[in-house]
N, CA, C and O atoms as CSV, one atom per row, in Angstrom:
chain,resi,resn,atom,element,x,y,z
A,1,MET,N,N,-22.514,13.233,-89.808
A,1,MET,CA,C,-22.928,11.862,-89.616
A,1,MET,C,C,-21.716,10.928,-89.586
A,1,MET,O,O,-21.648,10.022,-88.755
A,2,ASP,N,N,-20.782,11.147,-90.474
A,2,ASP,CA,C,-19.644,10.232,-90.580
A,2,ASP,C,C,-18.757,10.265,-89.344
A,2,ASP,O,O,-18.126,9.265,-89.002
A,3,ASP,N,N,-18.709,11.413,-88.673
A,3,ASP,CA,C,-17.911,11.497,-87.454
A,3,ASP,C,C,-18.586,10.781,-86.283
A,3,ASP,O,O,-17.915,10.290,-85.375
A,4,ILE,N,N,-19.897,10.727,-86.314
A,4,ILE,CA,C,-20.644,10.066,-85.237
A,4,ILE,C,C,-20.643,8.553,-85.434
A,4,ILE,O,O,-20.477,7.796,-84.478
A,5,TYR,N,N,-20.829,8.121,-86.673
A,5,TYR,CA,C,-20.916,6.691,-86.987
A,5,TYR,C,C,-19.662,6.257,-87.735
A,5,TYR,O,O,-19.594,6.384,-88.958
A,6,GLN,N,N,-18.683,5.754,-87.021
A,6,GLN,CA,C,-17.458,5.284,-87.658
A,6,GLN,C,C,-17.729,4.063,-88.538
A,6,GLN,O,O,-17.052,3.845,-89.542
A,7,LYS,N,N,-18.728,3.273,-88.146
A,7,LYS,CA,C,-19.148,2.119,-88.947
A,7,LYS,C,C,-20.484,2.476,-89.573
A,7,LYS,O,O,-21.496,2.565,-88.877
A,8,ARG,N,N,-20.494,2.680,-90.879
A,8,ARG,CA,C,-21.689,3.141,-91.578
A,8,ARG,C,C,-22.885,2.207,-91.416
A,8,ARG,O,O,-24.027,2.667,-91.403
A,9,ASN,N,N,-22.643,0.919,-91.295
A,9,ASN,CA,C,-23.755,-0.024,-91.229
A,9,ASN,C,C,-24.568,0.117,-89.938
A,9,ASN,O,O,-25.657,-0.448,-89.837
A,10,ILE,N,N,-24.063,0.851,-88.965
A,10,ILE,CA,C,-24.796,1.077,-87.718
A,10,ILE,C,C,-25.877,2.149,-87.909
A,10,ILE,O,O,-26.886,2.142,-87.203
A,11,SER,N,N,-25.674,3.052,-88.841
A,11,SER,CA,C,-26.616,4.145,-89.098
A,11,SER,C,C,-27.571,3.771,-90.229
A,11,SER,O,O,-27.131,3.349,-91.299
A,12,ASN,N,N,-28.869,3.923,-89.997
A,12,ASN,CA,C,-29.845,3.674,-91.061
A,12,ASN,C,C,-29.611,4.595,-92.249
A,12,ASN,O,O,-29.697,4.171,-93.401
A,13,ILE,N,N,-29.317,5.851,-91.962
A,13,ILE,CA,C,-29.112,6.823,-93.044
A,13,ILE,C,C,-27.861,6.487,-93.839
A,13,ILE,O,O,-27.912,6.435,-95.068
A,14,LEU,N,N,-26.741,6.260,-93.166
A,14,LEU,CA,C,-25.480,6.016,-93.872
A,14,LEU,C,C,-25.449,4.660,-94.565
A,14,LEU,O,O,-24.641,4.455,-95.471
A,15,SER,N,N,-26.294,3.746,-94.167
A,15,SER,CA,C,-26.311,2.457,-94.866
A,15,SER,C,C,-27.255,2.487,-96.071
A,15,SER,O,O,-27.149,1.642,-96.960
A,16,ILE,N,N,-28.176,3.451,-96.107
A,16,ILE,CA,C,-29.107,3.547,-97.228
A,16,ILE,C,C,-28.666,4.571,-98.267
A,16,ILE,O,O,-28.867,4.351,-99.461
A,17,ASN,N,N,-28.069,5.687,-97.843
A,17,ASN,CA,C,-27.794,6.766,-98.788
A,17,ASN,C,C,-26.836,6.423,-99.930
A,17,ASN,O,O,-26.866,7.133,-100.935
A,18,PRO,N,N,-25.986,5.387,-99.857
A,18,PRO,CA,C,-25.181,5.063,-101.038
A,18,PRO,C,C,-26.005,4.633,-102.255
A,18,PRO,O,O,-25.482,4.594,-103.369
A,19,LYS,N,N,-27.284,4.311,-102.054
A,19,LYS,CA,C,-28.135,3.932,-103.191
A,19,LYS,C,C,-28.234,5.063,-104.205
A,19,LYS,O,O,-28.461,4.831,-105.393
A,20,LEU,N,N,-28.061,6.297,-103.717
A,20,LEU,CA,C,-28.084,7.438,-104.634
A,20,LEU,C,C,-26.991,7.315,-105.680
A,20,LEU,O,O,-27.137,7.818,-106.794
A,21,PHE,N,N,-25.904,6.654,-105.334
A,21,PHE,CA,C,-24.773,6.536,-106.243
A,21,PHE,C,C,-24.677,5.141,-106.838
A,21,PHE,O,O,-23.584,4.611,-107.038
A,22,SER,N,N,-25.826,4.559,-107.118
A,22,SER,CA,C,-25.859,3.247,-107.764
A,22,SER,C,C,-25.321,3.382,-109.189
A,22,SER,O,O,-25.341,4.478,-109.749
A,23,PRO,N,N,-24.843,2.294,-109.781
A,23,PRO,CA,C,-24.319,2.370,-111.155
A,23,PRO,C,C,-25.325,2.958,-112.150
A,23,PRO,O,O,-24.935,3.683,-113.065
A,24,GLU,N,N,-26.602,2.656,-111.980
A,24,GLU,CA,C,-27.610,3.179,-112.913
A,24,GLU,C,C,-27.667,4.704,-112.860
A,24,GLU,O,O,-27.701,5.365,-113.899
A,25,ILE,N,N,-27.677,5.254,-111.662
A,25,ILE,CA,C,-27.759,6.716,-111.522
A,25,ILE,C,C,-26.460,7.370,-111.971
A,25,ILE,O,O,-26.484,8.387,-112.663
A,26,ILE,N,N,-25.341,6.802,-111.588
A,26,ILE,CA,C,-24.040,7.350,-111.989
A,26,ILE,C,C,-23.914,7.377,-113.509
A,26,ILE,O,O,-23.439,8.363,-114.072
A,27,ASN,N,N,-24.328,6.316,-114.169
A,27,ASN,CA,C,-24.226,6.264,-115.632
A,27,ASN,C,C,-25.110,7.315,-116.295
A,27,ASN,O,O,-24.675,7.981,-117.235
A,28,VAL,N,N,-26.341,7.472,-115.822
A,28,VAL,CA,C,-27.236,8.478,-116.407
A,28,VAL,C,C,-26.659,9.875,-116.188
A,28,VAL,O,O,-26.625,10.684,-117.115
A,29,PHE,N,N,-26.206,10.161,-114.969
A,29,PHE,CA,C,-25.651,11.487,-114.663
A,29,PHE,C,C,-24.413,11.772,-115.509
A,29,PHE,O,O,-24.261,12.874,-116.036
A,30,SER,N,N,-23.533,10.787,-115.641
A,30,SER,CA,C,-22.286,11.006,-116.385
A,30,SER,C,C,-22.536,11.237,-117.870
A,30,SER,O,O,-21.696,11.824,-118.553
A,31,GLU,N,N,-23.670,10.787,-118.374
A,31,GLU,CA,C,-23.998,10.979,-119.793
A,31,GLU,C,C,-24.665,12.324,-120.075
A,31,GLU,O,O,-24.848,12.680,-121.239
A,32,LEU,N,N,-25.032,13.076,-119.039
A,32,LEU,CA,C,-25.689,14.368,-119.248
A,32,LEU,C,C,-24.761,15.388,-119.886
A,32,LEU,O,O,-25.207,16.234,-120.660
A,33,SER,N,N,-23.479,15.316,-119.569
A,33,SER,CA,C,-22.507,16.264,-120.093
A,33,SER,C,C,-21.121,15.638,-119.996
A,33,SER,O,O,-20.860,14.841,-119.096
A,34,PHE,N,N,-20.247,15.990,-120.907
A,34,PHE,CA,C,-18.879,15.464,-120.836
A,34,PHE,C,C,-18.198,15.900,-119.549
A,34,PHE,O,O,-17.260,15.239,-119.103
A,35,GLY,N,N,-18.639,16.984,-118.945
A,35,GLY,CA,C,-18.047,17.479,-117.711
A,35,GLY,C,C,-18.448,16.677,-116.480
A,35,GLY,O,O,-17.907,16.903,-115.397
A,36,TYR,N,N,-19.382,15.750,-116.625
A,36,TYR,CA,C,-19.857,14.974,-115.477
A,36,TYR,C,C,-19.219,13.591,-115.394
A,36,TYR,O,O,-19.610,12.788,-114.547
A,37,GLN,N,N,-18.260,13.299,-116.243
A,37,GLN,CA,C,-17.626,11.983,-116.251
A,37,GLN,C,C,-16.877,11.674,-114.953
A,37,GLN,O,O,-16.742,10.510,-114.577
A,38,ASN,N,N,-16.393,12.707,-114.273
A,38,ASN,CA,C,-15.629,12.493,-113.041
A,38,ASN,C,C,-16.422,11.820,-111.939
A,38,ASN,O,O,-15.838,11.282,-110.999
A,39,ILE,N,N,-17.732,11.840,-112.036
A,39,ILE,CA,C,-18.511,11.207,-110.971
A,39,ILE,C,C,-18.194,9.715,-110.880
A,39,ILE,O,O,-18.321,9.116,-109.812
A,40,LYS,N,N,-17.784,9.119,-111.992
A,40,LYS,CA,C,-17.415,7.699,-111.973
A,40,LYS,C,C,-16.127,7.462,-111.189
A,40,LYS,O,O,-15.848,6.334,-110.783
A,41,LYS,N,N,-15.340,8.519,-110.972
A,41,LYS,CA,C,-14.076,8.392,-110.254
A,41,LYS,C,C,-14.207,8.682,-108.758
A,41,LYS,O,O,-13.274,8.431,-107.996
A,42,THR,N,N,-15.366,9.212,-108.332
A,42,THR,CA,C,-15.509,9.512,-106.907
A,42,THR,C,C,-15.488,8.214,-106.113
A,42,THR,O,O,-16.078,7.213,-106.518
A,43,ASN,N,N,-14.799,8.246,-104.981
A,43,ASN,CA,C,-14.650,7.023,-104.188
A,43,ASN,C,C,-14.761,7.280,-102.685
A,43,ASN,O,O,-14.422,6.417,-101.875
A,44,TYR,N,N,-15.234,8.467,-102.322
A,44,TYR,CA,C,-15.362,8.810,-100.908
A,44,TYR,C,C,-16.474,9.842,-100.779
A,44,TYR,O,O,-16.585,10.748,-101.605
A,45,ASP,N,N,-17.296,9.705,-99.745
A,45,ASP,CA,C,-18.334,10.705,-99.531
A,45,ASP,C,C,-18.505,10.989,-98.049
A,45,ASP,O,O,-18.144,10.178,-97.196
A,46,ARG,N,N,-19.056,12.146,-97.763
A,46,ARG,CA,C,-19.378,12.575,-96.401
A,46,ARG,C,C,-20.840,12.992,-96.399
A,46,ARG,O,O,-21.343,13.515,-97.394
A,47,THR,N,N,-21.519,12.762,-95.289
A,47,THR,CA,C,-22.937,13.078,-95.191
A,47,THR,C,C,-23.181,14.036,-94.036
A,47,THR,O,O,-22.675,13.842,-92.931
A,48,LEU,N,N,-23.961,15.066,-94.306
A,48,LEU,CA,C,-24.314,16.064,-93.312
A,48,LEU,C,C,-25.838,16.187,-93.286
A,48,LEU,O,O,-26.472,16.299,-94.335
A,49,ILE,N,N,-26.414,16.167,-92.105
A,49,ILE,CA,C,-27.846,16.406,-91.941
A,49,ILE,C,C,-28.013,17.803,-91.356
A,49,ILE,O,O,-27.389,18.138,-90.349
A,50,SER,N,N,-28.857,18.618,-91.988
A,50,SER,CA,C,-29.098,19.980,-91.522
A,50,SER,C,C,-30.587,20.183,-91.285
A,50,SER,O,O,-31.429,19.541,-91.913
A,51,TYR,N,N,-30.886,21.085,-90.372
A,51,TYR,CA,C,-32.271,21.443,-90.096
A,51,TYR,C,C,-32.384,22.963,-90.097
A,51,TYR,O,O,-31.626,23.647,-89.411
A,52,TYR,N,N,-33.322,23.481,-90.861
A,52,TYR,CA,C,-33.571,24.911,-90.939
A,52,TYR,C,C,-34.956,25.177,-90.373
A,52,TYR,O,O,-35.947,24.609,-90.833
A,53,GLU,N,N,-35.017,26.048,-89.369
A,53,GLU,CA,C,-36.320,26.438,-88.871
A,53,GLU,C,C,-36.481,27.930,-89.078
A,53,GLU,O,O,-35.763,28.519,-89.886
A,54,ASP,N,N,-37.397,28.548,-88.373
A,54,ASP,CA,C,-37.746,29.941,-88.604
A,54,ASP,C,C,-36.504,30.832,-88.640
A,54,ASP,O,O,-35.758,30.912,-87.665
A,55,GLY,N,N,-36.296,31.493,-89.764
A,55,GLY,CA,C,-35.161,32.397,-89.931
A,55,GLY,C,C,-33.910,31.727,-90.482
A,55,GLY,O,O,-32.932,32.412,-90.783
A,56,GLY,N,N,-33.917,30.401,-90.620
A,56,GLY,CA,C,-32.745,29.696,-91.128
A,56,GLY,C,C,-32.562,29.904,-92.625
A,56,GLY,O,O,-33.533,29.938,-93.381
A,57,TYR,N,N,-31.316,30.043,-93.042
A,57,TYR,CA,C,-30.980,30.211,-94.463
A,57,TYR,C,C,-29.516,29.843,-94.642
A,57,TYR,O,O,-28.820,29.562,-93.666
A,58,TYR,N,N,-29.048,29.845,-95.879
A,58,TYR,CA,C,-27.632,29.585,-96.160
A,58,TYR,C,C,-27.193,30.545,-97.252
A,58,TYR,O,O,-27.802,30.601,-98.320
A,59,LYS,N,N,-26.142,31.294,-96.986
A,59,LYS,CA,C,-25.633,32.272,-97.951
A,59,LYS,C,C,-25.037,31.579,-99.173
A,59,LYS,O,O,-24.657,30.411,-99.095
A,60,PRO,N,N,-24.952,32.288,-100.303
A,60,PRO,CA,C,-24.339,31.704,-101.503
A,60,PRO,C,C,-22.916,31.222,-101.217
A,60,PRO,O,O,-22.119,31.917,-100.587
A,61,HIS,N,N,-22.622,30.019,-101.695
A,61,HIS,CA,C,-21.296,29.430,-101.460
A,61,HIS,C,C,-21.052,28.322,-102.481
A,61,HIS,O,O,-21.963,27.883,-103.183
A,62,GLU,N,N,-19.812,27.890,-102.539
A,62,GLU,CA,C,-19.409,26.725,-103.326
A,62,GLU,C,C,-18.923,25.680,-102.326
A,62,GLU,O,O,-18.466,26.023,-101.236
A,63,ASP,N,N,-19.021,24.413,-102.697
A,63,ASP,CA,C,-18.511,23.344,-101.848
A,63,ASP,C,C,-17.147,22.899,-102.366
A,63,ASP,O,O,-16.806,23.155,-103.521
A,64,THR,N,N,-16.368,22.234,-101.517
A,64,THR,CA,C,-15.029,21.787,-101.904
A,64,THR,C,C,-15.026,20.378,-102.488
A,64,THR,O,O,-13.991,19.913,-102.964
A,65,ALA,N,N,-16.152,19.702,-102.459
A,65,ALA,CA,C,-16.237,18.357,-103.019
A,65,ALA,C,C,-16.236,18.429,-104.549
A,65,ALA,O,O,-16.213,19.513,-105.132
A,66,ILE,N,N,-16.260,17.264,-105.180
A,66,ILE,CA,C,-16.373,17.198,-106.643
A,66,ILE,C,C,-17.842,17.336,-107.046
A,66,ILE,O,O,-18.175,18.104,-107.949
A,67,TYR,N,N,-18.719,16.586,-106.369
A,67,TYR,CA,C,-20.158,16.640,-106.607
A,67,TYR,C,C,-20.875,16.715,-105.270
A,67,TYR,O,O,-20.391,16.205,-104.259
A,68,THR,N,N,-22.038,17.360,-105.281
A,68,THR,CA,C,-22.876,17.458,-104.095
A,68,THR,C,C,-24.268,16.962,-104.460
A,68,THR,O,O,-24.805,17.294,-105.516
A,69,ALA,N,N,-24.836,16.168,-103.572
A,69,ALA,CA,C,-26.227,15.734,-103.707
A,69,ALA,C,C,-26.960,16.205,-102.467
A,69,ALA,O,O,-26.517,15.963,-101.344
A,70,ILE,N,N,-28.084,16.877,-102.670
A,70,ILE,CA,C,-28.883,17.348,-101.544
A,70,ILE,C,C,-30.287,16.768,-101.675
A,70,ILE,O,O,-30.929,16.869,-102.721
A,71,THR,N,N,-30.746,16.157,-100.581
A,71,THR,CA,C,-32.101,15.613,-100.514
A,71,THR,C,C,-32.839,16.372,-99.424
A,71,THR,O,O,-32.308,16.570,-98.332
A,72,TRP,N,N,-34.074,16.801,-99.722
A,72,TRP,CA,C,-34.861,17.575,-98.768
A,72,TRP,C,C,-35.973,16.736,-98.182
A,72,TRP,O,O,-36.558,15.879,-98.845
A,73,PHE,N,N,-36.248,17.010,-96.912
A,73,PHE,CA,C,-37.319,16.326,-96.194
A,73,PHE,C,C,-38.048,17.343,-95.322
A,73,PHE,O,O,-37.442,18.284,-94.810
A,74,PHE,N,N,-39.334,17.147,-95.161
A,74,PHE,CA,C,-40.106,17.920,-94.189
A,74,PHE,C,C,-41.388,17.167,-93.900
A,74,PHE,O,O,-41.863,16.363,-94.702
A,75,LYS,N,N,-41.932,17.454,-92.728
A,75,LYS,CA,C,-43.200,16.835,-92.341
A,75,LYS,C,C,-44.307,17.431,-93.186
A,75,LYS,O,O,-44.311,18.625,-93.486
A,76,GLU,N,N,-45.246,16.579,-93.564
A,76,GLU,CA,C,-46.375,17.058,-94.355
A,76,GLU,C,C,-47.630,17.039,-93.504
A,76,GLU,O,O,-47.809,16.132,-92.691
A,77,PRO,N,N,-48.497,18.016,-93.672
A,77,PRO,CA,C,-48.397,19.082,-94.666
A,77,PRO,C,C,-47.266,20.052,-94.328
A,77,PRO,O,O,-46.943,20.277,-93.162
A,78,LYS,N,N,-46.689,20.606,-95.356
A,78,LYS,CA,C,-45.575,21.537,-95.209
A,78,LYS,C,C,-46.008,22.725,-94.354
A,78,LYS,O,O,-47.028,23.355,-94.633
A,79,ALA,N,N,-45.233,23.028,-93.316
A,79,ALA,CA,C,-45.617,24.054,-92.347
A,79,ALA,C,C,-44.709,25.279,-92.411
A,79,ALA,O,O,-44.571,25.996,-91.420
A,80,PHE,N,N,-44.087,25.526,-93.567
A,80,PHE,CA,C,-43.210,26.691,-93.715
A,80,PHE,C,C,-43.237,27.170,-95.154
A,80,PHE,O,O,-43.634,26.450,-96.070
A,81,THR,N,N,-42.803,28.405,-95.319
A,81,THR,CA,C,-42.581,28.937,-96.662
A,81,THR,C,C,-41.082,29.191,-96.779
A,81,THR,O,O,-40.359,29.186,-95.783
A,82,GLY,N,N,-40.629,29.411,-98.003
A,82,GLY,CA,C,-39.204,29.637,-98.230
A,82,GLY,C,C,-38.438,28.335,-98.173
A,82,GLY,O,O,-38.995,27.259,-98.390
A,83,GLY,N,N,-37.142,28.444,-97.876
A,83,GLY,CA,C,-36.293,27.264,-97.834
A,83,GLY,C,C,-35.951,26.719,-99.203
A,83,GLY,O,O,-35.412,25.619,-99.323
A,84,ASP,N,N,-36.267,27.494,-100.249
A,84,ASP,CA,C,-35.985,27.024,-101.603
A,84,ASP,C,C,-34.494,27.125,-101.898
A,84,ASP,O,O,-33.761,27.861,-101.238
A,85,PHE,N,N,-34.069,26.381,-102.888
A,85,PHE,CA,C,-32.669,26.224,-103.252
A,85,PHE,C,C,-32.395,27.037,-104.509
A,85,PHE,O,O,-33.209,27.044,-105.432
A,86,TYR,N,N,-31.256,27.720,-104.552
A,86,TYR,CA,C,-30.911,28.551,-105.702
A,86,TYR,C,C,-29.523,28.227,-106.213
A,86,TYR,O,O,-28.591,28.021,-105.435
A,87,PHE,N,N,-29.396,28.187,-107.530
A,87,PHE,CA,C,-28.087,28.244,-108.171
A,87,PHE,C,C,-27.920,29.730,-108.504
A,87,PHE,O,O,-28.438,30.220,-109.507
A,88,THR,N,N,-27.195,30.420,-107.650
A,88,THR,CA,C,-27.199,31.880,-107.680
A,88,THR,C,C,-26.590,32.481,-108.945
A,88,THR,O,O,-27.087,33.500,-109.426
A,89,ASP,N,N,-25.542,31.892,-109.494
A,89,ASP,CA,C,-24.920,32.448,-110.696
A,89,ASP,C,C,-25.800,32.282,-111.936
A,89,ASP,O,O,-25.595,32.957,-112.945
A,90,TYR,N,N,-26.764,31.394,-111.855
A,90,TYR,CA,C,-27.646,31.117,-112.993
A,90,TYR,C,C,-29.061,31.630,-112.766
A,90,TYR,O,O,-29.934,31.451,-113.616
A,91,ASP,N,N,-29.291,32.273,-111.612
A,91,ASP,CA,C,-30.609,32.768,-111.239
A,91,ASP,C,C,-31.670,31.670,-111.419
A,91,ASP,O,O,-32.756,31.902,-111.948
A,92,LEU,N,N,-31.306,30.464,-110.954
A,92,LEU,CA,C,-32.190,29.305,-111.087
A,92,LEU,C,C,-32.689,28.900,-109.709
A,92,LEU,O,O,-31.905,28.526,-108.837
A,93,LYS,N,N,-33.996,28.978,-109.525
A,93,LYS,CA,C,-34.625,28.613,-108.257
A,93,LYS,C,C,-35.205,27.207,-108.373
A,93,LYS,O,O,-35.858,26.870,-109.361
A,94,ILE,N,N,-34.959,26.396,-107.353
A,94,ILE,CA,C,-35.566,25.074,-107.281
A,94,ILE,C,C,-36.470,25.077,-106.059
A,94,ILE,O,O,-36.003,25.157,-104.923
A,95,GLU,N,N,-37.761,24.989,-106.311
A,95,GLU,CA,C,-38.718,24.931,-105.217
A,95,GLU,C,C,-38.667,23.523,-104.638
A,95,GLU,O,O,-38.992,22.553,-105.323
A,96,ILE,N,N,-38.261,23.411,-103.382
A,96,ILE,CA,C,-38.038,22.096,-102.808
A,96,ILE,C,C,-39.348,21.336,-102.659
A,96,ILE,O,O,-40.412,21.912,-102.435
A,97,GLN,N,N,-39.229,20.037,-102.791
A,97,GLN,CA,C,-40.335,19.121,-102.554
A,97,GLN,C,C,-39.844,18.069,-101.579
A,97,GLN,O,O,-38.649,17.778,-101.519
A,98,ASN,N,N,-40.747,17.509,-100.831
A,98,ASN,CA,C,-40.376,16.488,-99.868
A,98,ASN,C,C,-39.770,15.280,-100.580
A,98,ASN,O,O,-40.310,14.792,-101.573
A,99,ASN,N,N,-38.649,14.811,-100.059
A,99,ASN,CA,C,-37.958,13.628,-100.584
A,99,ASN,C,C,-37.447,13.836,-102.015
A,99,ASN,O,O,-37.468,12.908,-102.823
A,100,MET,N,N,-36.998,15.031,-102.320
A,100,MET,CA,C,-36.460,15.391,-103.637
A,100,MET,C,C,-34.948,15.519,-103.528
A,100,MET,O,O,-34.436,16.026,-102.530
A,101,THR,N,N,-34.229,15.060,-104.550
A,101,THR,CA,C,-32.770,15.140,-104.561
A,101,THR,C,C,-32.290,15.901,-105.787
A,101,THR,O,O,-32.826,15.738,-106.883
A,102,VAL,N,N,-31.272,16.737,-105.589
A,102,VAL,CA,C,-30.594,17.422,-106.689
A,102,VAL,C,C,-29.119,17.063,-106.590
A,102,VAL,O,O,-28.525,17.154,-105.516
A,103,LEU,N,N,-28.532,16.659,-107.697
A,103,LEU,CA,C,-27.122,16.289,-107.791
A,103,LEU,C,C,-26.462,17.267,-108.752
A,103,LEU,O,O,-26.951,17.471,-109.863
A,104,PHE,N,N,-25.338,17.881,-108.326
A,104,PHE,CA,C,-24.716,18.919,-109.147
A,104,PHE,C,C,-23.223,19.015,-108.847
A,104,PHE,O,O,-22.773,18.568,-107.792
A,105,PRO,N,N,-22.449,19.598,-109.774
A,105,PRO,CA,C,-21.028,19.834,-109.510
A,105,PRO,C,C,-20.883,20.822,-108.346
A,105,PRO,O,O,-21.549,21.857,-108.317
A,106,SER,N,N,-20.032,20.504,-107.414
A,106,SER,CA,C,-19.932,21.281,-106.175
A,106,SER,C,C,-19.426,22.700,-106.364
A,106,SER,O,O,-19.659,23.551,-105.506
A,107,PHE,N,N,-18.739,22.976,-107.468
A,107,PHE,CA,C,-18.215,24.324,-107.693
A,107,PHE,C,C,-19.294,25.318,-108.103
A,107,PHE,O,O,-19.028,26.519,-108.163
A,108,VAL,N,N,-20.508,24.843,-108.387
A,108,VAL,CA,C,-21.593,25.739,-108.771
A,108,VAL,C,C,-22.136,26.415,-107.506
A,108,VAL,O,O,-22.559,25.742,-106.566
A,109,LYS,N,N,-22.119,27.739,-107.495
A,109,LYS,CA,C,-22.547,28.495,-106.319
A,109,LYS,C,C,-24.042,28.275,-106.073
A,109,LYS,O,O,-24.855,28.318,-106.996
A,110,HIS,N,N,-24.382,28.037,-104.790
A,110,HIS,CA,C,-25.770,27.754,-104.429
A,110,HIS,C,C,-26.081,28.331,-103.054
A,110,HIS,O,O,-25.181,28.635,-102.271
A,111,SER,N,N,-27.378,28.477,-102.779
A,111,SER,CA,C,-27.817,29.047,-101.508
A,111,SER,C,C,-29.213,28.534,-101.170
A,111,SER,O,O,-29.867,27.875,-101.978
A,112,VAL,N,N,-29.651,28.857,-99.946
A,112,VAL,CA,C,-30.995,28.507,-99.477
A,112,VAL,C,C,-31.633,29.789,-98.974
A,112,VAL,O,O,-31.041,30.503,-98.165
A,113,ASP,N,N,-32.865,30.091,-99.458
A,113,ASP,CA,C,-33.507,31.292,-98.939
A,113,ASP,C,C,-34.142,31.017,-97.577
A,113,ASP,O,O,-34.280,29.865,-97.165
A,114,GLU,N,N,-34.516,32.060,-96.905
A,114,GLU,CA,C,-34.972,31.989,-95.517
A,114,GLU,C,C,-36.222,31.125,-95.347
A,114,GLU,O,O,-37.170,31.215,-96.127
A,115,VAL,N,N,-36.199,30.296,-94.319
A,115,VAL,CA,C,-37.349,29.480,-93.939
A,115,VAL,C,C,-38.208,30.298,-92.975
A,115,VAL,O,O,-37.700,30.885,-92.020
A,116,ILE,N,N,-39.506,30.329,-93.239
A,116,ILE,CA,C,-40.433,31.027,-92.352
A,116,ILE,C,C,-41.510,30.035,-91.928
A,116,ILE,O,O,-42.335,29.610,-92.736
A,117,LEU,N,N,-41.487,29.671,-90.638
A,117,LEU,CA,C,-42.483,28.747,-90.111
A,117,LEU,C,C,-43.842,29.427,-90.048
A,117,LEU,O,O,-43.942,30.596,-89.676
A,118,GLU,N,N,-44.875,28.700,-90.408
A,118,GLU,CA,C,-46.224,29.247,-90.349
A,118,GLU,C,C,-46.727,29.320,-88.914
A,118,GLU,O,O,-47.596,30.132,-88.598
A,119,ASN,N,N,-46.177,28.468,-88.040
A,119,ASN,CA,C,-46.582,28.448,-86.636
A,119,ASN,C,C,-45.345,28.116,-85.809
A,119,ASN,O,O,-44.860,26.985,-85.850
A,120,ASN,N,N,-44.839,29.068,-85.076
A,120,ASN,CA,C,-43.617,28.866,-84.295
A,120,ASN,C,C,-43.764,27.835,-83.191
A,120,ASN,O,O,-42.766,27.409,-82.610
A,121,ASN,N,N,-44.977,27.429,-82.894
A,121,ASN,CA,C,-45.191,26.419,-81.858
A,121,ASN,C,C,-44.991,24.998,-82.373
A,121,ASN,O,O,-44.937,24.052,-81.587
A,122,LEU,N,N,-44.883,24.849,-83.680
A,122,LEU,CA,C,-44.662,23.520,-84.250
A,122,LEU,C,C,-43.177,23.188,-84.163
A,122,LEU,O,O,-42.349,23.852,-84.787
A,123,ILE,N,N,-42.850,22.179,-83.403
A,123,ILE,CA,C,-41.460,21.791,-83.225
A,123,ILE,C,C,-41.094,20.750,-84.280
A,123,ILE,O,O,-41.847,19.803,-84.506
A,124,SER,N,N,-39.970,20.919,-84.909
A,124,SER,CA,C,-39.404,20.029,-85.936
A,124,SER,C,C,-40.217,19.993,-87.231
A,124,SER,O,O,-40.159,19.013,-87.972
A,125,TYR,N,N,-40.970,21.053,-87.503
A,125,TYR,CA,C,-41.731,21.130,-88.751
A,125,TYR,C,C,-41.027,21.985,-89.799
A,125,TYR,O,O,-41.663,22.438,-90.751
A,126,GLY,N,N,-39.744,22.210,-89.643
A,126,GLY,CA,C,-38.984,23.000,-90.599
A,126,GLY,C,C,-38.467,22.151,-91.747
A,126,GLY,O,O,-39.045,21.118,-92.087
A,127,ARG,N,N,-37.367,22.605,-92.338
A,127,ARG,CA,C,-36.787,22.003,-93.542
A,127,ARG,C,C,-35.538,21.217,-93.161
A,127,ARG,O,O,-34.598,21.772,-92.592
A,128,TYR,N,N,-35.532,19.938,-93.474
A,128,TYR,CA,C,-34.370,19.075,-93.258
A,128,TYR,C,C,-33.666,18.871,-94.595
A,128,TYR,O,O,-34.301,18.866,-95.649
A,129,SER,N,N,-32.366,18.706,-94.538
A,129,SER,CA,C,-31.646,18.347,-95.759
A,129,SER,C,C,-30.534,17.370,-95.421
A,129,SER,O,O,-29.899,17.450,-94.370
A,130,MET,N,N,-30.322,16.453,-96.341
A,130,MET,CA,C,-29.203,15.523,-96.258
A,130,MET,C,C,-28.261,15.894,-97.399
A,130,MET,O,O,-28.626,15.797,-98.570
A,131,VAL,N,N,-27.054,16.318,-97.053
A,131,VAL,CA,C,-26.063,16.721,-98.042
A,131,VAL,C,C,-25.009,15.619,-98.138
A,131,VAL,O,O,-24.395,15.244,-97.139
A,132,GLN,N,N,-24.812,15.115,-99.331
A,132,GLN,CA,C,-23.773,14.119,-99.579
A,132,GLN,C,C,-22.724,14.766,-100.474
A,132,GLN,O,O,-23.010,15.162,-101.604
A,133,SER,N,N,-21.520,14.865,-99.956
A,133,SER,CA,C,-20.405,15.454,-100.681
A,133,SER,C,C,-19.516,14.335,-101.185
A,133,SER,O,O,-19.065,13.500,-100.400
A,134,CYS,N,N,-19.258,14.307,-102.484
A,134,CYS,CA,C,-18.483,13.225,-103.108
A,134,CYS,C,C,-17.106,13.738,-103.507
A,134,CYS,O,O,-16.961,14.815,-104.085
A,135,PHE,N,N,-16.107,12.937,-103.184
A,135,PHE,CA,C,-14.714,13.303,-103.426
A,135,PHE,C,C,-13.990,12.205,-104.198
A,135,PHE,O,O,-14.472,11.079,-104.319
A,136,ILE,N,N,-12.813,12.570,-104.718
A,136,ILE,CA,C,-11.874,11.609,-105.273
A,136,ILE,C,C,-10.663,11.638,-104.365
A,136,ILE,O,O,-9.981,12.658,-104.268
A,137,VAL,N,N,-10.390,10.531,-103.700
A,137,VAL,CA,C,-9.222,10.461,-102.808
A,137,VAL,C,C,-8.280,9.370,-103.298
A,137,VAL,O,O,-8.714,8.309,-103.748
A,138,SER,N,N,-6.977,9.652,-103.203
A,138,SER,CA,C,-5.988,8.667,-103.597
A,138,SER,C,C,-5.896,7.601,-102.500
A,138,SER,O,O,-6.025,7.883,-101.309
A,139,LYS,N,N,-5.678,6.423,-102.934
A,139,LYS,CA,C,-5.562,5.312,-101.967
A,139,LYS,C,C,-4.150,4.908,-101.790
A,139,LYS,O,O,-3.862,3.994,-101.018
């Protein structure tokens, strides 16, 4: 998204998604653990929109950012199974819900299991995700 929209205010998504990092949310997140204090130092983010349809998945990986926030979207009623999110090293499955966000340290290994569409004739009824990667950059 950031490469397409050099001016964030032109994009509806890029002008709204900073609300996720409002002072209220940052303060609550930073108080969850002493290891989450760095979120107050993040000063740069990148946004990626992904779409997973029949057979789509993501292998276990770590991100290079400091923190990652992922928000899931899909048309309702939900027309697929799978697409759930896993913290693989902790064997923790998060069953995705529409318009749900998870914020976590980017070094935690995570993956997405395979999306299986209930009807292959339904176009754009798969799993969408908005990934926001937060960094600390020197100015």
